[in-house]
N, C-alpha and C positions, 0 to 999 in steps of 0.2 A: 833870964832870957826875955828880950823885948818882944812885945806883941805889936804888930803893924796890921791895921785893917785897911784893905784896899777896896774901894767902892766905885762902882760905875752904875749906869742906868739899870741894867738888867743883872749885873753881877757875874757875867760870863766872859764876853769877848775882850773888852778894853781892860777890865781888871786883870785878866790873865796876862795880857801883854805887859802891863805895868808890873805885875808880880814877877814875871820872868826877868825884867830889867832890874828890879829891886834885888832879886836873888843874886844876879851877877855882881852887882855893886857890893852887896853884903859879903859875898864870898871873897871878893877881891880885898876887902877891908878886914876880913876875918872877924866879922860880927855875926853873932847868932841871933836869930829872930824867928818868931813864929808868925807866918802870914795867914791872914783870914781874908777871903774874898766875899763880898756881899753886894747887895743893891744899895744905892744911896738911901732908899726908904727904910733900910734895916739898920742904919748906923746907930740909932738909939740903943739897940740891943747889944752892940759890941763896944760902944764908946767907953764905958766904965772900966773895962779890962784892958783897953788899948793904951799903949804908950804914944802912938802916933797914928793918925788917920791920913791916908792918901786917897785923893779922889780923882776921877777922870773928868770932872767938871767943877766949875766954881759953885760953891754953895754960899748962901748969903751969910754975912757976918753974924747975924743974930742966931742962925741955926748952928754955926760953928761954935759960938760962945756957949750955947745951950748944951753942947755935947761935953764940954769940960775937958776936952783932950785936944792937943794941937792938931790942926788940919792944914795940909798942904795940897795944892792942886798939882798933880803929877804929870800934866801934859808935856812938860819939857822932856820927860823920858821917852815920849813918843815922837816929838817933833825935833828934838835936839836944839831947840831954841832955848837959851838960858839953862842948858842942861847942867853945866858945872855949878852954877849958882844954886840950882835946885838940890843937887847932890850934897853940897856943903850944908845947906839948911837941914836937909833930912838927917845927915850924920850928926849934926849938933843935937837934935832931939834924941838920938839913939846913944849918945855917949854918956 
């Protein structure tokens, strides 16, 4: 089972909205995954076990590389701008 970490500033509101969208997409594609919600500041604690990290905000490239796990900004799930492109990228990391 894949592990997806979903992070936002506080780890509650925006990450919950993203989690709900991700769950719908995964159900539609028949993909099993365990979702973890957290704060951006907690990413280091979860990065090692994660297959993919989705964030509610851009993180700098240096921080993303330091995590050692693919990081995608999930704003398209909230705005619908470039949503399909985002979903394709996300699914590539989960296949």
